[in-house]
N, C-alpha and C positions, 0 to 999 in steps of 0.2 A: 608304399612304406612309408609312412610319413615320417616325414624330417624330427625328431625328437626335439631340435633347438629349435624349430618352431612351436613344437605343442609348450615348449614351457615355457618362452615366448610370452604366446596366447594367454597359457595360465595367467601369467604375470598382470595381464591386465585388468585381469578380475582379483576378487578377495575384498579386504576392508584397511583402507589407508587412514590414520590418524597423522592430523597435521596440529602440532601443538605450539601457536604463534597463530594468531590472524591478524599479521600485520603485513608489509611489502615482498617479506620473501616468503611467507606463507601460502599468502594470495596468489603470487605469481608460482609457485609450485603445482600450485590446484588448478590454476590455467595450463600449466603444460602437460601436468597428467593427463588431463581430458582432452588437449589439443593432439597428444601423442596416445590417443587409442584405448586409454583407462574409464572403462563402461562400470568397474566393480562401487560398492559403499564407499562414501569418505566425508568425513567430518572434521571442523575445522574448528580447535578448543582456542578460545583467548583470551587473555584475563581482562581487557578493558568491555565495556557492553556496547563498542562501537564497531561497525564496519570497519573493515581494514582502509585505514585512509595515510596521506603522504606527509611526511614529519618535516620535511626540508622546508615547506611554507612558514614554520610554525614561530621561527627564530627571524624571518624577512615580514611576507608580506601579512600574517596574521598579526604579528605585534603592531604592525604600522596602522591595523584595522582598515586596509585595502582588502581583503580577504578575510573572512568568518572561518572560525575555526570548522562549522560545519559544512564548508565548503571546499574540506582537501581528502573529502573522498576521494578515495582510489575506484577509477572505472574498472569494472569488470571486462576484462579485452576479448574474453570467450566463456559462451555458456559455461557452467559448472554443473549444468543438470543436478538432480538431486542429492545436496548438500545438507550434511545434519551442520549447525550451526551453535556450538556452545561460546557463545559470548557471555561476557562477565563472569565466567569463574576461572580460576588456574589450578592447571595440574599442579599436584601436590608430593604424588610419588610415581615414581615407575618399576614395574616388577616384571625383569625379563622373562622368569621363568614360565608366569603364566601370560604374559604378551598382554598386560591390561596397564594404562592410566590413570591413575587415582585422582579426583579433584576436589578441590577445596570446600566445595558444596556435601561432600559424603560420596555422593556417586564416584562410579568406574565406567571405565570405554575401552572394550578388547578391542585390539586390532593384530592384521598381518604382519603391516608394512608402517616404521613410525619416520614422520621428522618430524625435527626437534628445532622448533626458528622462534622462541622463545624471546631471543635481542638480550636490549639491556636495560636499564630504566639508570635515572640520575642520580648519580652519587651528592646524597645530601649532606648536610651540614653537617660535622658531626657529635657537637653538642647537642641534645636531644630537646632539651628546655629554650636552647637561641634559637635552636631550626623553626622551634611553635611559637615563634615571636610574628604576630601580624606583621606582613609586612616584608616576610622570608620569604625567597621562591627559589625554584629549581626551575627548569625547562627540559621537559621529553615529550609530555602528553597533550593533548590537543585539549585539557581541563588545564591542567598548565600554563597552556599559550593562553585561555581564555580568562584566566583570574590577572596574569600578568598584564595583559593587556589593559583590561579595565584600571589596573592601577595606577599606568602607564599614562593613562588618559585622564585619569586626575590629578595630571601636574605636579607631581612629587617634586619637592627643592632640591633634591638633588638621589642619586640610584647609585648605587652601589653595586659593581660588580665582581666578584671573587674567583678570579680564573682567566685568563685571558689564550684561552684555545679559540677552536674555529666558533664557537656556542657563545663562549664567553666576547669575542670582536664583533657578533655578528648580531649579538645584545646592544652592544655599548656601540655600533651604529644608530641603530633605531632608535634610540636614547638621541642622540645627536642633530639625526633626522624629525624628531619631533620636538625640539629646538631644548630638550632638558638636560640640565647639567650632570655628568656621571664620571666618576671617578672609577678607574680599574687599578686592581692591586696583584702582581703577580711574584709568584716566587722566583722566577728567572732571572734572566738580563735583559729580554725580551719579548714580544706578546709571540703567539706561534710557533715559539723558541722549540718546544716537544716534536713540530710535526715540519718544521721547514728549517730550523737551525739557526744558530745563532745571526748569521752573515744574513739572510734574508729576514729574520725576526725583527731586523733593525731599522730595515726597509718598513716594515709593517708599523712600527714604533711611529716613526715619522710622519708615516701615513695619515696613523691615531690623531697623534698630538695636531696635526694642520688642520684637522678636522674638532680641534678643542676638548678631546680628552682629558681627562686629569690622570696621565698613565701613571703608578705608581711602582718601578721592574722594582727587583730583587725586594720585593715587601710582603708579610703575607699579614692576615688578620690573625689577632689573638683572640678577642671574644668580641660577642657581639650582646646590647647591652638593651633592654626595654625602658618603656613609660610604666607607672601604678597600672594601665590600661595593656599592659602584659602589646603595645607596639613596638617595635624596632625604631629606638631612636639615635643612637649612635654606635661604631666601629672603634674599636681598638685596635693598632696599628703597630707593628715587630719592634717601631723604634720609637714610640714611645707618644707616637701623634694621637690624636682621637679624632675622628672626623662624625659628624654630624651629619646623618642622612634616614630617608621616609621609606626607602626602597633597597634591598637586600637582594642579589641574585646569585647564589650560590652556582657557579659554571662547574665543577671539582671533576670533568669528566664522570665514565658511565662504571655500572657493575654488571656482570652478566648474571643474566637468569638461570641459573643454574642448581640453587639451592632443592630445590624439587626431584632434582637427580643424585644427592646424597642417599648412599648407601644403594644405590641400583646396582654396580657394577660395570657402569661406565667409566670411562676417563673419563672426568667432570670436574670442572673444582672454579676459584676464581676466575682462573683465566681464558675457560669458556670450555665449551666440550669439543674434543680431539678427534677429528676426521681426518681421515688421506685424502685424494688429490680428488677420488672420486666422490664424496661428502658420504663416505662409510664410516660409521662413528667406531672409533677403537673403545673395546672393551677395558676393563682394570689393569689386565695385564698386557695390553698391547698388542691383542688380538683383533683384527677387524670385523664388526659383524658384518651382517649379509641383509640383514633387515630393518636397521637403526639408520638412520642417515641425519644428516645436520647442514643448517645453511644461513646464512643472514651474518650477525651482528654476532651469535653467541660462536658462531663455529671458529678452528682452530686449526687449521690447514697449511701443512707444504707447501710451498713452492718452489719450483726447480731455479727461478731466476735469482731466486735468493737463496740459494744453498740449504734448498729444501728444510730451511726455518720456517718451523709452527709460526704463523702470523694471523692476527685477528685484525678484520678490516671492518670499522663502520661508514661505510659507505654506502649512498644508495643505488648506486653500480655496480656494488660486490654482490649484492643480496641478489637483485635480480637476477647476475648470470646468475649466482652459487643454486638459486633456486632452481633453475633450467637445469643445471645438469644433474642435481639431489633426484629431479622429478624425471627425467630418462633415466639416468640409470636404474631408478625404482622399479623400472618397467622391464628392463633391460639384463642381461647377464653373458658374464664370459667377455668378447672381443666386442660386445655391443656396448660395454661400455665406455665411459669418454670421461676423462679427467679436466676439472674450472682450472684452468690457468692462464685466467683472463688478466692483462696489464691491469695492478690497480690503479683507478682514479678518482678523483672527487673535485667538487668547486666550490667554491663559496663567494656570496657578492655582500660588498661591506664597502661601507666608507665611498662607494661610488667605481667602486674598482671591484672587477670579474678576475676571483685568481682562482687558476686552473691548475693542477698538477696528475700527472703520469707515472708511475713507478713507485716505489717506496722511498721519499726520501731521508727518511731516519737511516738508514741501511749504507749509507753513504759516510766519505769522511770528507770529502772534496766537493764545492760546487762551483762553479764560475759564467759569468753573467756571457750569456752568448750571444744577444741582442737586443736591441734598444735602451732606453735611457734611465737606470735608476732613480734619477733625481724626479723623474716625471712620472715614476711611481707604472711604467708600462714598457715591460720588457720580459726574457724569458731568461730561466737561469737552468744551469744542466748540473745533475749530480753526479759526484762518479765515488767508484771503489776499486780500491787495487786495481786502477788503469781501466775499470770498465764501466759504462755509462748507464745506471741504474735507476735514474728518477729524472723529473723534469719539471720544473712549475713557472706558471705565468704570472703576470699581472697585467691583465689587457691584451695578451696579445696571447689568447687563445687557440688562434687558427693555426699557429706552428706546433701546436700540442703531440698531432698525428703523427707529424715527421719524427718526433722525438720519441712518440712511441714506438716508432717502429724501430729507431737503434736501440732501446731499452732492449724490445725484442730480441733483435738481432744479432747482442752482445757485444756491441760496439767498442770498438776503444774509447777512451776517455779523454781529452772533450770532443765531441765527435765534428765534423766536420757542419760549420752553421749552415739554414739553405736560406737564407738573404742577405742579399748587402750591408741590412745594417749591424753590423758588426763592432765591439772595439776592437779600439785597436789594440791591443795586446786580449790574448786567452789564458789568462794566467790562472791557476785556479788557486782558492784560498781554502782552511780551512771552514769544514762545512759548520764546527760548532754546534752540534746537538749534546742537550743536557746529558749528565749523567744521573740517574735516576737516583736521587738520595732516599727515599720512601721505599721500605724494605716490604716485599712483594710477596704478601701468602702464597704459599704453594701447599697443596694437600700435602700431610706426611703417609708417605708408603712405606709400609713394613714387608718381608717375605715370610712365608709361613711353610711349613713343611719341612722334610731331610732330604731323603732322597731325591733327584734332579727332577723324576717323574711326577712328585710331589711339589714342587716350589709352585705356590700361589703367592699374588699380591694381594694385598689387603689394604683400607684406612688406616689411619691410627686417630683420634681425637686431632682436631683441629692444631695449626702449627701454634708454637709459643708465640710467633713472629707473628704479627697481625698488624695489618693497616690500618694506621690512625692518623687519618687527614690533621686531625685535631693538633696532635703535637707536632707534625710538619709543618707546620703554621705559626708556629711556636721558636 
């Protein structure tokens, strides 16, 4: 008698899988599907008209002119076979009942299983008229990078970067490498404070100023001003100062691409698409779906190392690892499915220093310098939360991070034992000093309908009256 589980498993290798999002996570999921034996129909939908490409070089090698944007195409490491590519057209709506994705060009695509990997887009400068001024940029796509690289190549007198997270810091670094005057404004007291905390952010501030960046912390931009030809010419700052600029880059973070899922019945909103550790999407009632999966920057998922809190990661490595898990689980059932439990990791190259991190630094309340010398910008710091090691960051000391990753994964006490001899005299933890967000985060407003317990259902109301207004937050 045939094994029923084996027949079911074999059946999942056929059918029609649609992947919405033709970037890193989407491509890697497609490769994994084929590598694990999926022989059915595969459709890739992407809002950009390009083949999947690598984004990290855009804020580094592409801006410096070392690599052209056209040369960032991701290699296809697996024969994808017969794939239907729908590039240059965005998904506009999802109908779960009919299992159909509607596209912006009026067409639609039916599916049996769906992977949502729509990622994020750059948050624009909030004043539309000011954002439309010639010389005001964001950086997310290869087209963004091409336009900004051309403008930087023209030798502007001064560049203003608004926001100094990792993207803003890398752009400022490129400007200094090109010999351009650059001013950076940051709402917090230090660069990278949201990612690494104030203690390590102060080190990043020192690094930037050493390289000639005009760094203005605890400062916001209240308005951008253009000339008669609608070219940006001036920025107005929060304490009354004005700054003459030729180029402005708004590095205000990202917006998750979930608008097309509004009204679909999935647990999707501004924070991302919520899924379980196996990448299966939740519906609005909190019930896990069996044929809708999520991966990459748009996914919001629980991680047991961090109290099962829902986290969303805009990291290259996370997109790859999560896409692999999602694709595997799309072809599996029951005990064959596996969870996405990778320890988060990222890296950034700026001002001649390679910054790497493992774990989730913002989860921590304490930090301690474990190795090296802060004043030389060459060290390792470990982060702790309630006596447990939860993250580590290195400045030009990345070779030690696998050790700290193991300490994080094994729940080691904080601070962990140092792995090398170059340890400070005192391993004295100090507050990590992560900012308390003052920006109201928009969340979907949910109401319950029905009266009897078996009739209760969740439903979305209109958009919350609390909206994210970066312009007001910058004033």
